[in-house]
Backbone bond lengths (Angstrom), bond angles and torsions (degrees), N, CA, C in turn:
res aa  C-N    CA-C-N  psi(-1)  N-CA   C-N-CA  omega(-1)  CA-C   N-CA-C  phi
1 M - - - 1.461 - - 1.528 110.13 -
2 L 1.323 114.75 132.31 1.442 120.79 169.32 1.520 109.65 -86.07
3 R 1.329 118.06 158.19 1.437 122.09 169.75 1.567 107.21 -123.45
4 L 1.312 113.32 115.67 1.488 119.15 -174.44 1.497 110.26 -118.61
5 S 1.344 116.57 157.59 1.456 119.13 177.73 1.524 109.29 -72.83
6 F 1.319 113.97 149.97 1.459 120.33 179.00 1.552 109.90 -59.87
7 D 1.332 116.68 -43.62 1.461 120.04 -178.16 1.521 112.94 -64.43
8 L 1.333 116.17 -34.77 1.442 119.29 177.38 1.531 112.12 -64.35
9 I 1.312 114.42 -41.63 1.461 119.56 179.20 1.525 110.81 -64.29
10 V 1.316 117.11 -46.26 1.452 120.54 176.46 1.508 111.26 -57.75
11 S 1.317 118.56 -44.73 1.445 123.07 -178.60 1.511 111.31 -62.03
12 E 1.307 116.20 -45.32 1.490 119.91 -179.07 1.532 112.18 -66.25
13 L 1.339 116.45 -41.05 1.470 118.99 177.10 1.493 111.44 -65.37
14 M 1.340 116.40 -38.79 1.445 120.00 177.81 1.517 111.60 -63.06
15 R 1.342 117.37 -38.15 1.467 120.15 175.64 1.514 112.90 -54.67
16 V 1.344 112.64 -44.68 1.495 119.03 -178.50 1.537 110.19 -67.61
17 L 1.327 115.03 -46.74 1.479 119.60 -174.37 1.528 110.73 -66.59
18 T 1.304 119.72 -43.00 1.463 120.17 178.42 1.496 112.49 -64.18
19 S 1.372 115.52 -30.58 1.487 117.79 177.72 1.514 109.52 -71.45
20 L 1.320 119.37 -18.20 1.455 122.55 177.23 1.505 112.57 -91.07
21 G 1.299 117.78 -0.18 1.449 120.71 176.88 1.523 116.69 105.57
22 F 1.356 118.13 2.37 1.465 121.05 176.73 1.557 108.45 -68.67
23 S 1.289 115.75 141.84 1.465 118.95 171.69 1.520 108.00 -67.07
24 D 1.315 119.15 160.82 1.468 123.39 -179.40 1.528 110.70 -54.99
25 A 1.342 115.56 -45.56 1.449 119.08 -176.60 1.529 113.62 -65.56
26 R 1.337 114.40 -43.20 1.480 117.56 -179.89 1.530 110.51 -73.95
27 A 1.337 117.22 -33.00 1.455 118.72 177.04 1.540 110.00 -64.93
28 R 1.314 118.81 -41.07 1.446 123.11 -178.60 1.565 109.12 -66.24
29 Q 1.312 117.20 -43.56 1.452 120.07 -177.80 1.520 109.53 -65.57
30 S 1.316 118.88 -47.78 1.470 120.93 179.52 1.488 110.17 -64.37
31 A 1.317 120.40 -44.83 1.468 123.39 -179.22 1.517 108.83 -61.39
32 T 1.312 119.71 -40.47 1.444 123.14 -178.74 1.546 109.95 -66.04
33 L 1.354 117.82 -39.05 1.437 120.55 177.77 1.537 113.16 -64.96
34 F 1.329 115.57 -38.63 1.479 119.10 175.01 1.504 110.91 -66.02
35 A 1.349 115.91 -44.47 1.463 119.85 -179.03 1.509 113.05 -66.40
36 E 1.316 118.43 -37.16 1.458 121.51 178.50 1.521 111.12 -66.46
37 T 1.301 116.63 -34.80 1.478 120.52 177.14 1.528 108.98 -65.30
38 Q 1.320 116.88 -43.71 1.449 121.26 176.16 1.508 113.00 -62.34
39 L 1.345 113.96 -42.22 1.492 122.05 178.52 1.537 109.40 -56.31
40 D 1.327 116.43 -39.35 1.452 120.68 -175.22 1.533 112.85 -84.48
41 G 1.314 116.49 5.30 1.452 121.63 173.22 1.532 113.79 86.84
42 V 1.337 118.12 19.10 1.451 121.00 -178.58 1.560 106.64 -109.98
43 A 1.323 115.26 67.94 1.493 119.96 -174.67 1.503 112.05 -62.74
44 S 1.342 116.83 -29.80 1.448 119.69 -176.40 1.518 113.78 -61.07
45 H 1.374 115.72 -26.96 1.458 119.38 179.03 1.522 110.46 -117.71
46 G 1.346 116.00 13.24 1.454 123.73 175.95 1.482 109.52 -105.62
47 L 1.350 116.91 -119.68 1.455 120.45 -175.09 1.557 112.44 -66.55
48 N 1.309 119.04 -29.61 1.444 121.84 178.91 1.564 108.98 -60.63
49 R 1.302 116.40 -30.31 1.446 119.33 -176.80 1.527 111.72 -90.75
50 F 1.289 117.70 -15.46 1.494 119.40 -174.17 1.519 115.55 -60.32
51 P 1.332 119.14 -44.47 1.472 117.16 178.66 1.548 112.91 -59.88
52 R 1.282 117.97 -36.64 1.454 121.27 177.45 1.515 111.07 -65.95
53 F 1.333 115.34 -39.38 1.500 120.56 177.16 1.512 108.16 -61.02
54 V 1.318 118.71 -46.12 1.455 122.45 -179.74 1.525 109.85 -60.73
55 G 1.339 117.21 -39.73 1.469 120.42 176.46 1.513 111.92 -60.68
56 Q 1.323 116.93 -40.55 1.483 119.69 179.14 1.512 111.35 -69.08
57 V 1.362 118.38 -34.07 1.452 119.09 174.89 1.501 110.78 -63.97
58 R 1.325 115.39 -46.17 1.442 119.24 -178.36 1.558 112.80 -64.81
59 A 1.299 116.68 -30.03 1.440 122.53 179.24 1.527 112.85 -80.71
60 G 1.337 116.12 -8.33 1.472 120.16 -178.53 1.525 113.46 84.77
61 V 1.304 118.48 4.47 1.493 122.80 178.05 1.534 107.96 -67.87
62 V 1.296 115.83 -45.75 1.474 122.26 176.10 1.519 108.45 -101.02
63 R 1.328 115.67 123.45 1.463 121.39 -177.37 1.521 108.73 -94.40
64 V 1.302 115.62 115.58 1.457 124.05 -172.65 1.519 114.21 -53.52
65 D 1.323 116.16 -50.52 1.483 121.01 -172.46 1.521 113.96 -90.44
66 A 1.328 118.62 -5.51 1.465 121.97 -175.60 1.518 110.03 -69.72
67 E 1.340 116.68 135.55 1.457 123.55 175.51 1.496 109.94 -123.51
68 P 1.350 117.68 153.37 1.455 119.59 -179.75 1.519 112.03 -68.95
69 A 1.325 117.48 147.65 1.467 122.72 179.93 1.533 109.48 -132.68
70 R 1.283 116.37 138.65 1.492 122.08 178.25 1.527 108.32 -72.44
71 V 1.318 115.18 131.35 1.462 119.63 179.49 1.551 112.66 -114.40
72 A 1.327 116.43 -20.13 1.476 119.37 178.13 1.522 110.25 -158.63
73 S 1.315 116.63 150.21 1.445 123.06 -179.17 1.530 110.59 -135.16
74 F 1.343 115.24 131.23 1.467 120.83 178.60 1.546 108.16 -129.56
75 G 1.340 115.58 58.34 1.459 118.11 -176.60 1.503 111.13 77.62
76 S 1.340 116.18 -114.44 1.441 121.15 -178.56 1.507 114.27 -85.57
77 W 1.350 116.30 2.28 1.452 123.25 179.13 1.543 108.81 -117.30
78 E 1.292 116.36 124.35 1.481 121.88 178.05 1.514 111.89 -125.59
79 Q 1.292 116.70 144.72 1.469 124.32 170.84 1.500 109.41 -103.47
80 W 1.315 116.03 130.71 1.452 123.49 179.05 1.520 110.21 -124.00
81 D 1.337 116.72 150.71 1.436 122.72 174.14 1.547 107.97 -107.05
82 G 1.322 116.90 126.11 1.445 119.31 -178.58 1.529 113.75 -80.76
83 N 1.315 117.29 -11.23 1.449 123.08 176.54 1.534 112.53 53.20
84 L 1.362 113.67 29.45 1.499 122.72 176.38 1.539 111.13 59.49
85 G 1.330 116.78 29.42 1.477 120.47 176.10 1.529 110.33 -76.84
86 P 1.321 116.37 176.80 1.500 122.22 179.59 1.542 109.27 -54.86
87 G 1.309 115.04 126.45 1.479 119.80 -172.75 1.509 113.69 -62.86
88 N 1.301 118.94 -39.96 1.480 120.16 -179.08 1.527 112.42 -67.98
89 L 1.349 116.20 -36.46 1.460 119.43 176.85 1.491 111.08 -71.40
90 N 1.339 118.91 -41.24 1.437 121.84 176.81 1.554 112.06 -61.09
91 A 1.318 115.96 -43.06 1.446 119.33 -178.36 1.528 113.76 -69.29
92 T 1.337 116.37 -37.21 1.457 119.20 173.43 1.505 112.73 -61.28
93 A 1.351 116.08 -43.26 1.445 119.71 178.59 1.508 111.58 -65.02
94 A 1.346 117.00 -39.61 1.452 120.22 -179.49 1.552 111.03 -65.91
95 T 1.332 116.43 -38.38 1.457 120.31 179.12 1.556 109.70 -66.46
96 S 1.311 116.53 -41.00 1.468 121.81 178.02 1.530 110.43 -60.79
97 R 1.322 115.74 -42.25 1.456 118.95 179.93 1.554 111.12 -68.39
98 A 1.313 115.73 -38.67 1.497 119.17 178.32 1.512 110.46 -65.06
99 I 1.318 116.77 -36.94 1.492 121.61 174.78 1.533 111.29 -60.91
100 A 1.325 114.27 -44.53 1.504 118.90 179.89 1.532 110.12 -62.40
101 L 1.356 115.90 -42.56 1.494 119.89 178.29 1.542 110.55 -63.42
102 A 1.313 116.67 -39.64 1.441 120.59 -177.43 1.578 110.25 -68.52
103 R 1.348 116.65 -33.67 1.464 119.07 176.05 1.512 109.07 -64.50
104 E 1.320 116.48 -33.84 1.482 119.94 -176.05 1.512 110.94 -83.66
105 H 1.330 117.97 -43.84 1.452 120.85 -170.33 1.525 113.95 -109.66
106 G 1.321 117.45 -11.54 1.464 121.73 -174.65 1.531 111.17 95.46
107 L 1.326 115.24 -21.72 1.480 122.77 179.28 1.489 108.10 -148.77
108 G 1.317 116.12 135.67 1.481 120.14 178.51 1.513 109.95 -134.85
109 L 1.310 116.08 133.04 1.453 121.32 -179.22 1.534 109.11 -128.88
110 V 1.323 115.39 120.70 1.447 121.51 174.64 1.547 107.42 -114.65
111 A 1.322 116.51 120.37 1.474 121.65 177.31 1.505 107.27 -107.40
112 L 1.328 115.86 121.74 1.456 120.71 -169.46 1.562 108.46 -113.60
113 A 1.328 115.14 122.82 1.461 122.24 177.76 1.524 109.81 -103.85
114 H 1.350 115.37 160.29 1.464 121.96 171.40 1.524 112.68 54.17
115 T 1.332 115.34 51.91 1.459 119.88 177.41 1.515 109.53 -118.83
116 N 1.318 117.91 -175.81 1.435 123.46 178.58 1.511 112.12 -117.28
117 H 1.314 115.97 176.97 1.468 122.39 -175.60 1.528 110.29 -51.80
118 W 1.318 116.66 128.62 1.459 121.12 -176.62 1.487 113.80 -83.91
119 M 1.333 119.11 3.96 1.458 124.86 -177.37 1.540 108.67 67.35
120 R 1.327 120.67 -125.51 1.514 121.09 -179.82 1.521 108.28 -79.99
121 G 1.330 115.21 114.35 1.459 118.44 178.95 1.486 112.57 -65.54
122 G 1.331 119.12 -30.21 1.485 120.85 178.33 1.497 114.06 -58.17
123 T 1.317 116.59 -24.78 1.484 120.49 178.92 1.502 111.40 -51.39
124 Y 1.325 117.82 -38.25 1.479 120.97 -174.64 1.494 111.10 -83.67
125 G 1.327 118.00 -24.51 1.454 120.28 170.95 1.527 111.59 -68.79
126 W 1.341 116.10 -40.26 1.450 120.11 175.68 1.520 110.24 -65.87
127 Q 1.302 118.51 -40.13 1.459 122.40 -178.45 1.523 110.28 -60.56
128 A 1.329 117.62 -45.52 1.449 120.70 179.03 1.516 113.22 -71.01
129 A 1.339 116.39 -45.33 1.468 120.57 -176.60 1.528 112.21 -64.05
130 L 1.317 116.13 -40.38 1.474 118.57 179.46 1.529 111.83 -69.98
131 A 1.341 116.86 -18.34 1.462 120.47 172.95 1.549 111.36 -87.30
132 G 1.358 116.99 -0.66 1.458 121.13 176.26 1.488 114.92 97.32
133 F 1.327 118.59 16.05 1.464 120.33 -175.49 1.544 110.76 -120.12
134 A 1.326 116.31 155.01 1.455 121.20 168.82 1.545 108.41 -83.02
135 F 1.308 116.54 157.76 1.458 121.55 -171.08 1.550 109.10 -145.82
136 I 1.329 114.09 134.86 1.462 120.45 168.24 1.522 106.73 -132.39
137 G 1.300 117.56 123.65 1.454 120.12 179.95 1.494 111.74 -147.95
138 W 1.323 116.11 154.15 1.459 120.56 178.99 1.494 110.15 -156.77
139 T 1.333 114.85 162.53 1.454 121.52 177.77 1.523 109.94 -134.64
140 N 1.313 117.68 149.50 1.455 117.23 169.14 1.542 108.36 -91.27
141 T 1.288 117.50 176.53 1.479 123.49 -175.17 1.504 109.79 -142.35
142 T 1.315 115.67 -179.75 1.457 120.55 169.02 1.522 107.98 -70.16
143 P 1.322 121.38 157.78 1.461 121.37 -179.62 1.549 110.19 -63.60
144 N 1.302 115.42 117.54 1.480 120.39 -176.80 1.556 111.60 -142.93
145 M 1.316 117.32 18.20 1.445 119.78 -177.21 1.541 107.63 -155.33
146 P 1.326 117.66 130.51 1.482 119.04 179.82 1.534 112.58 -77.28
147 P 1.314 117.72 146.69 1.462 118.31 168.59 1.528 110.02 -58.95
148 W 1.295 117.79 157.94 1.450 120.66 -179.42 1.494 110.24 -62.00
149 G 1.331 117.19 128.48 1.455 123.86 -179.74 1.507 115.37 85.58
150 A 1.379 116.20 4.86 1.441 119.48 178.61 1.573 108.66 -116.23
151 M 1.340 114.87 168.61 1.480 120.86 -179.76 1.519 110.51 -105.91
152 S 1.299 119.04 -33.74 1.465 121.84 -173.90 1.549 109.52 -87.72
153 S 1.368 114.79 143.53 1.444 119.46 -177.98 1.559 109.71 -78.83
154 K 1.312 115.76 117.36 1.444 120.94 177.54 1.529 111.36 -123.01
155 L 1.315 118.98 -15.29 1.463 123.80 -178.42 1.545 108.97 -105.82
156 G 1.363 114.03 155.41 1.451 119.35 166.39 1.542 108.93 -90.77
157 N 1.305 116.28 159.69 1.462 118.25 175.58 1.528 111.98 -87.38
158 N 1.290 116.12 3.65 1.476 127.71 162.04 1.524 116.69 26.83
159 P 1.350 117.85 75.98 1.482 120.81 179.27 1.512 113.85 -53.24
160 L 1.328 114.79 144.69 1.475 125.13 -178.64 1.503 109.37 -127.93
161 I 1.301 117.23 131.93 1.469 123.66 179.99 1.532 108.59 -123.38
162 V 1.327 115.36 130.86 1.474 122.09 173.74 1.516 107.18 -130.42
163 A 1.324 117.52 128.15 1.500 119.70 -178.14 1.533 109.84 -136.62
164 L 1.332 113.62 148.18 1.477 119.79 174.88 1.561 106.85 -131.65
165 P 1.359 114.93 143.16 1.439 118.39 -175.64 1.562 110.91 -77.06
166 R 1.370 114.10 147.55 1.458 120.03 170.56 1.524 106.98 -164.04
167 D 1.329 115.71 82.96 1.468 122.03 -179.09 1.518 109.45 49.83
168 H 1.367 117.49 -128.11 1.431 121.95 -177.55 1.524 113.19 -87.72
169 A 1.351 116.05 -3.96 1.446 119.64 -173.58 1.540 111.62 -126.02
170 P 1.337 116.85 66.80 1.467 119.36 -175.54 1.517 111.64 -74.05
171 V 1.301 115.35 165.12 1.488 122.25 171.84 1.530 106.79 -88.10
172 V 1.316 116.58 123.85 1.472 121.52 -178.41 1.508 109.67 -134.84
173 L 1.305 117.53 106.06 1.447 124.31 177.34 1.539 108.49 -93.58
174 D 1.334 116.82 126.74 1.466 121.69 -176.34 1.539 105.41 -136.49
175 I 1.324 115.69 101.23 1.476 118.30 -175.42 1.540 109.45 -135.74
176 A 1.354 113.78 149.05 1.467 120.55 170.08 1.492 107.39 -95.99
177 M 1.321 116.90 163.30 1.461 122.07 177.95 1.513 112.69 -79.08
178 S 1.349 118.12 -7.02 1.433 122.54 170.13 1.512 108.56 -93.56
179 Q 1.311 116.42 155.10 1.460 120.18 -178.42 1.566 111.71 -56.25
180 F 1.304 115.10 -36.79 1.463 122.59 175.28 1.516 107.36 -134.15
181 S 1.350 115.16 139.39 1.487 117.20 174.45 1.487 110.15 -68.41
182 Y 1.324 117.33 158.49 1.426 122.43 177.35 1.521 111.25 -64.48
183 G 1.329 116.67 -34.58 1.452 120.72 175.72 1.539 113.00 -61.47
184 K 1.337 114.86 -40.91 1.472 120.07 176.97 1.519 110.72 -64.14
185 M 1.368 115.69 -42.63 1.477 119.19 -179.10 1.538 110.75 -66.18
186 E 1.325 116.62 -37.77 1.462 120.29 178.55 1.507 109.66 -65.10
187 R 1.302 118.61 -39.18 1.445 121.97 -178.41 1.534 110.11 -65.88
188 L 1.330 116.93 -45.48 1.463 121.39 179.65 1.545 110.14 -64.72
189 Q 1.327 116.86 -38.70 1.446 119.56 177.99 1.538 110.90 -62.73
190 L 1.321 115.12 -40.23 1.491 120.32 -179.94 1.492 109.98 -62.60
191 R 1.345 116.55 -34.75 1.475 122.59 -177.54 1.544 112.19 -89.58
192 G 1.308 116.84 -3.83 1.462 120.04 179.66 1.494 113.31 72.55
193 E 1.334 117.97 29.67 1.444 122.61 -174.61 1.545 110.09 -112.83
194 A 1.331 115.57 153.05 1.445 121.33 177.81 1.528 110.24 -91.70
195 L 1.288 114.37 160.27 1.480 119.17 173.78 1.504 110.05 -72.36
196 P 1.366 119.36 148.31 1.449 120.30 -179.33 1.512 113.35 -70.62
197 F 1.351 117.03 -22.59 1.479 122.14 176.62 1.513 107.66 -138.19
198 P 1.325 118.69 159.40 1.456 119.30 175.95 1.534 111.82 -55.98
199 G 1.316 116.97 133.00 1.471 120.69 -173.10 1.538 112.39 -122.91
200 G 1.302 118.08 3.02 1.474 120.07 179.69 1.489 111.03 167.36
201 Y 1.323 115.89 -165.22 1.466 123.24 -171.14 1.534 111.31 -113.76
202 D 1.320 116.83 142.61 1.448 119.54 173.65 1.537 110.33 -89.81
203 E 1.328 115.01 -173.37 1.473 117.79 -173.58 1.541 112.79 -68.01
204 N 1.300 118.02 -13.84 1.479 122.97 177.67 1.543 111.68 -95.23
205 G 1.363 115.55 4.90 1.438 118.64 179.50 1.532 114.00 77.50
206 K 1.326 116.53 18.36 1.468 120.91 -178.84 1.559 108.98 -101.86
207 L 1.346 115.85 140.87 1.454 119.25 174.69 1.534 109.28 -62.59
208 T 1.324 116.35 142.08 1.462 120.92 -172.90 1.514 110.50 -145.07
209 T 1.325 114.15 156.14 1.484 122.16 172.78 1.545 110.03 -103.84
210 D 1.334 116.27 4.38 1.472 121.01 -179.70 1.488 109.87 -84.27
211 P 1.368 118.79 108.91 1.483 119.49 -176.65 1.503 112.54 -63.25
212 G 1.354 117.06 -33.99 1.462 119.97 179.24 1.521 112.02 -63.67
213 A 1.326 117.41 -37.57 1.484 120.05 179.95 1.491 109.13 -66.23
214 I 1.334 119.19 -41.11 1.456 121.45 179.51 1.520 111.85 -68.53
215 L 1.322 115.73 -38.55 1.470 119.33 176.29 1.528 111.84 -63.19
216 G 1.335 114.89 -26.67 1.446 120.52 179.90 1.527 113.02 -77.08
217 T 1.350 115.57 -35.23 1.465 119.48 -179.58 1.499 115.15 -93.95
218 W 1.338 117.96 -19.60 1.457 123.81 -170.36 1.500 111.66 52.25
219 R 1.336 114.49 39.46 1.465 119.15 175.09 1.519 109.44 -115.82
220 A 1.302 115.55 70.94 1.468 121.65 178.26 1.525 109.71 -72.54
221 L 1.311 114.50 150.30 1.474 120.89 -177.70 1.500 108.90 -86.01
222 P 1.364 119.23 125.94 1.482 119.46 176.75 1.501 110.98 -67.89
223 I 1.344 117.64 146.74 1.450 121.54 173.16 1.525 108.83 -64.16
224 G 1.273 118.61 136.81 1.462 121.72 -178.68 1.509 114.47 61.58
225 Y 1.341 115.15 22.41 1.481 122.98 176.70 1.555 110.97 56.33
226 W 1.327 118.60 -112.86 1.439 120.50 -177.07 1.530 113.04 -66.96
227 K 1.337 115.93 -26.87 1.472 119.12 -179.85 1.527 111.05 -68.53
228 G 1.338 117.76 -43.14 1.463 120.35 176.85 1.508 112.31 -66.13
229 A 1.308 116.36 -36.32 1.497 119.01 178.12 1.524 110.07 -65.54
230 G 1.319 116.25 -41.74 1.473 119.29 178.45 1.532 112.65 -67.36
231 L 1.333 117.35 -38.48 1.444 120.53 177.73 1.535 110.86 -66.00
232 A 1.353 116.61 -39.91 1.478 121.70 175.99 1.517 110.16 -56.27
233 L 1.303 116.71 -44.03 1.492 120.60 -177.42 1.503 112.21 -64.42
234 V 1.324 116.34 -46.90 1.487 119.19 -176.93 1.522 111.44 -70.97
235 L 1.319 117.98 -33.33 1.470 119.99 174.97 1.528 111.42 -63.48
236 D 1.299 117.10 -40.64 1.461 123.65 178.86 1.561 107.38 -63.60
237 L 1.284 117.98 -48.19 1.469 122.20 -177.30 1.523 110.06 -62.27
238 L 1.347 116.37 -45.98 1.478 119.56 -175.88 1.515 110.19 -69.24
239 A 1.310 118.38 -36.31 1.476 119.32 178.96 1.503 110.83 -63.46
240 A 1.337 116.33 -41.04 1.487 119.24 -179.20 1.514 110.51 -71.50
241 V 1.325 117.68 -41.52 1.469 119.27 -179.41 1.541 110.22 -63.96
242 L 1.330 117.25 -46.39 1.446 120.39 -177.53 1.551 113.99 -66.45
243 S 1.334 116.64 -36.29 1.437 121.49 -175.44 1.501 114.08 -92.85
244 G 1.345 117.84 -20.17 1.446 121.67 -170.87 1.501 112.76 72.75
245 G 1.324 117.97 20.16 1.428 125.31 -177.19 1.507 113.47 -100.50
246 Q 1.343 115.99 -159.38 1.477 122.92 -172.88 1.547 110.11 -90.71
247 T 1.315 112.90 152.98 1.443 122.08 171.70 1.508 109.64 -92.67
248 T 1.325 115.84 170.19 1.448 119.90 -178.98 1.526 112.97 -58.45
249 H 1.294 118.21 -39.10 1.486 118.15 -176.77 1.547 109.69 -70.58
250 E 1.324 118.51 -27.16 1.445 120.89 175.43 1.536 111.31 -73.42
251 I 1.342 114.93 -41.67 1.474 121.27 179.12 1.509 109.96 -60.46
252 G 1.353 115.85 -35.39 1.473 120.96 -177.21 1.511 113.58 -67.80
253 K 1.307 119.97 -11.10 1.426 123.57 178.27 1.526 113.46 -76.07
254 E 1.351 114.72 -17.94 1.466 121.97 -178.72 1.525 110.98 -85.55
255 E 1.347 116.37 151.01 1.458 119.05 178.05 1.504 111.29 -66.43
256 E 1.336 116.95 -37.22 1.450 123.35 -179.57 1.526 108.41 -114.33
257 E 1.329 116.12 148.52 1.473 120.48 177.55 1.515 107.72 -68.99
258 S 1.311 115.71 115.84 1.465 121.65 -178.58 1.532 108.70 -162.47
259 G 1.343 115.36 168.18 1.475 119.29 180.00 1.515 113.70 70.39
260 L 1.339 116.57 36.54 1.463 121.48 -175.42 1.528 111.53 -74.55
261 S 1.330 116.65 161.44 1.439 124.84 174.12 1.536 109.84 -112.03
262 Q 1.302 118.01 133.06 1.455 120.63 -175.36 1.510 110.89 -138.84
263 V 1.342 116.65 154.09 1.442 123.14 -177.53 1.532 110.17 -129.20
264 F 1.341 116.20 133.94 1.445 122.66 -178.50 1.522 107.71 -129.43
265 L 1.319 117.87 103.66 1.443 124.62 -177.61 1.520 109.72 -111.70
266 V 1.336 115.10 117.38 1.486 120.68 -177.75 1.531 107.42 -116.42
267 I 1.363 114.22 136.22 1.480 118.80 -176.81 1.519 108.70 -127.47
268 D 1.317 116.94 130.99 1.456 122.97 176.14 1.537 108.34 -82.74
269 V 1.329 115.52 83.59 1.494 120.48 -173.89 1.504 111.41 -75.10
270 S 1.350 117.90 -5.83 1.481 119.66 179.82 1.509 111.91 -84.41
271 R 1.299 119.79 -7.61 1.473 120.68 -174.52 1.532 114.00 -63.40
272 P 1.327 119.90 -42.62 1.479 117.97 -178.82 1.520 114.73 -65.77
273 G 1.351 116.80 -49.02 1.479 118.26 -172.37 1.505 113.64 -126.00
274 G 1.337 118.88 1.16 1.442 120.94 -179.68 1.527 109.77 94.28
275 P 1.388 116.77 160.52 1.470 121.32 -178.70 1.496 114.34 -62.15
276 D 1.358 117.84 -34.12 1.445 119.85 -179.98 1.551 112.04 -62.79
277 A 1.300 116.39 -38.34 1.480 119.80 177.78 1.507 111.40 -63.39
278 V 1.295 117.44 -41.09 1.471 121.24 178.41 1.487 110.24 -62.64
279 A 1.365 116.73 -49.12 1.482 121.56 -179.71 1.516 110.66 -59.71
280 Q 1.309 117.80 -41.13 1.474 121.00 -177.85 1.544 108.77 -66.32
281 L 1.311 119.14 -42.42 1.426 122.06 -179.09 1.545 110.77 -64.24
282 V 1.344 116.00 -48.22 1.458 120.06 -179.51 1.553 110.29 -63.43
283 T 1.320 118.49 -42.82 1.434 121.63 179.65 1.512 112.11 -63.14
284 A 1.319 117.54 -41.10 1.464 120.18 178.05 1.510 112.43 -61.13
285 V 1.318 117.82 -39.28 1.453 121.44 177.87 1.539 109.46 -68.15
286 I 1.311 117.22 -42.36 1.458 120.79 179.23 1.540 111.20 -64.58
287 D 1.282 118.93 -41.36 1.443 123.72 178.44 1.556 109.40 -60.58
288 D 1.309 116.96 -41.35 1.442 121.71 177.37 1.526 110.70 -65.45
289 L 1.333 116.25 -42.39 1.468 121.06 177.41 1.489 111.51 -59.46
290 H 1.329 116.82 -43.24 1.463 121.26 -179.57 1.513 112.96 -67.25
291 S 1.309 117.55 -17.61 1.466 120.99 179.24 1.517 113.76 -83.39
292 A 1.370 116.42 -3.08 1.468 120.53 179.35 1.522 109.10 -64.44
293 V 1.344 115.67 138.68 1.455 122.23 179.94 1.530 108.20 -69.66
294 P 1.340 120.05 125.25 1.460 122.23 -179.29 1.507 110.90 -61.97
295 A 1.314 114.65 152.14 1.482 120.91 173.20 1.538 109.16 -73.56
296 A 1.313 114.34 -172.02 1.479 120.31 -172.59 1.494 113.85 -57.53
297 D 1.367 116.95 -34.23 1.449 118.53 -175.25 1.545 112.02 -81.02
298 G 1.333 117.21 -3.61 1.468 121.46 172.71 1.489 115.35 80.24
299 S 1.363 118.61 6.95 1.449 119.75 -179.98 1.524 110.33 -77.45
300 P 1.298 117.76 127.16 1.490 121.03 -178.64 1.525 110.37 -72.34
301 A 1.309 115.94 156.61 1.475 120.98 176.54 1.538 107.61 -69.55
302 R 1.305 116.92 141.42 1.465 123.06 178.14 1.533 112.05 -128.70
303 Y 1.280 117.02 145.06 1.470 118.99 176.39 1.510 108.30 -86.21
304 P 1.329 119.63 158.70 1.445 122.47 -179.77 1.518 112.14 -60.87
305 G 1.305 117.30 126.12 1.438 123.13 -178.46 1.520 115.06 95.14
306 E 1.328 118.04 -9.87 1.456 121.99 -175.66 1.530 111.75 -61.82
307 S 1.336 117.23 -44.50 1.439 120.14 -174.93 1.533 112.24 -70.20
308 V 1.324 116.93 -20.49 1.484 119.89 -179.40 1.524 111.54 -60.70
309 L 1.323 116.58 -40.95 1.484 118.94 -177.92 1.521 112.10 -61.47
310 K 1.331 115.04 -41.63 1.491 120.49 -178.97 1.546 109.29 -68.51
311 V 1.301 115.92 -45.32 1.501 120.75 178.84 1.516 109.97 -61.45
312 R 1.310 117.67 -45.45 1.461 122.33 -178.70 1.505 111.81 -60.56
313 E 1.350 116.77 -44.85 1.460 119.62 -178.68 1.544 111.00 -66.77
314 E 1.336 115.23 -39.56 1.486 118.48 -178.48 1.496 110.36 -68.52
315 N 1.318 117.89 -37.90 1.478 120.17 -178.09 1.525 111.91 -75.03
316 R 1.314 117.43 -28.28 1.507 119.80 173.84 1.501 109.50 -68.53
317 R 1.334 116.50 -34.57 1.459 121.23 -175.59 1.519 111.37 -80.09
318 L 1.322 117.89 -43.63 1.457 123.75 -173.67 1.529 114.44 -97.33
319 G 1.343 117.51 -17.42 1.441 121.95 -171.80 1.508 109.76 110.00
320 V 1.315 115.10 151.80 1.476 121.00 -177.52 1.503 109.66 -83.22
321 P 1.389 118.39 122.90 1.455 120.14 -179.66 1.519 111.07 -71.48
322 V 1.333 114.72 132.34 1.443 122.76 179.82 1.524 109.96 -137.03
323 D 1.329 117.65 132.70 1.429 120.44 176.09 1.533 110.22 -63.82
324 D 1.305 117.12 132.14 1.485 124.02 -173.77 1.503 109.82 -59.37
325 E 1.321 118.58 -42.82 1.466 123.06 -179.11 1.512 110.50 -63.15
326 V 1.323 116.29 -41.91 1.451 120.48 179.64 1.525 110.78 -66.26
327 W 1.323 116.30 -43.37 1.457 120.17 179.70 1.527 112.50 -62.31
328 Q 1.338 115.66 -40.58 1.471 119.96 179.65 1.538 108.82 -64.92
329 A 1.370 116.90 -37.44 1.482 119.79 176.61 1.487 110.88 -61.26
330 I 1.319 116.37 -43.36 1.476 120.24 -178.73 1.549 111.24 -66.98
331 L 1.331 116.51 -40.40 1.471 119.83 178.04 1.552 111.48 -63.09
332 S 1.335 116.84 -25.38 1.460 118.76 -179.42 1.505 114.15 -86.74
333 L 1.326 116.86 -6.75 1.456 120.40 -176.89 1.540 110.41 -73.56
């Protein structure tokens, strides 16, 4: 692993993006989002994902200049069309708009159709929570997970994010409906490592910890077995209904994953009792969580998003860890 400065990473990604036709402002914003994801220790959706993103831009799957446009408004709920623009820029804009609606109405919902992969979904939970709002958001995907009891992939693993504000240390849950995201499995395969728990099925229909075997079959294991499969289905349906966009089975007809449907729900939870009341409630729950007796391995209980702050501080101080092979690939773009 290399350790590089955050500014160097942003500069190099900007070089690539501007060469692809991004304006300086959009290149800087997208590059910063990729770099922040890497800084927070989520390489699978940071720099590891960047070469694939560049490939999609070059193939015309991601439209460099396209920006989201509002197509319908129902008070605090709006439908937007992403026009197949860069997914992280579209999602940031959708979250900002949902925050503005929540400031006005107490609750803001932006449903985004025809967009691209948003990279790290947790980014938008952090965006809303640091602004003082609660957040619930999700995306559908191409079919990459079988329904419970089936062999063929008909469901997306449809990442879900839930966040609550608490000063600089919000609670941010970022999970896929598969036991492990495909980005996580790709990263472990790249490093020659096994999954810590079975994450899907191999070609013989056996549960396995081999990420390469699961990537080969596209038979990821749903979280909670049938429960995760059911949740993936309803998230897909609700995203398409709210946005007027495509469902997973429609997205699967394309050669590349594109034209996704996403939901960004922002809630001004401070309205009833003020921001201090929210922070006190969340902190009380976290303090109680931390009092849990550790299991045999001695690892303390952590709330979702807690480790990000430690990783972020360490990487700012020591440099952002980047896989050498990935960095060389980016330098060659």
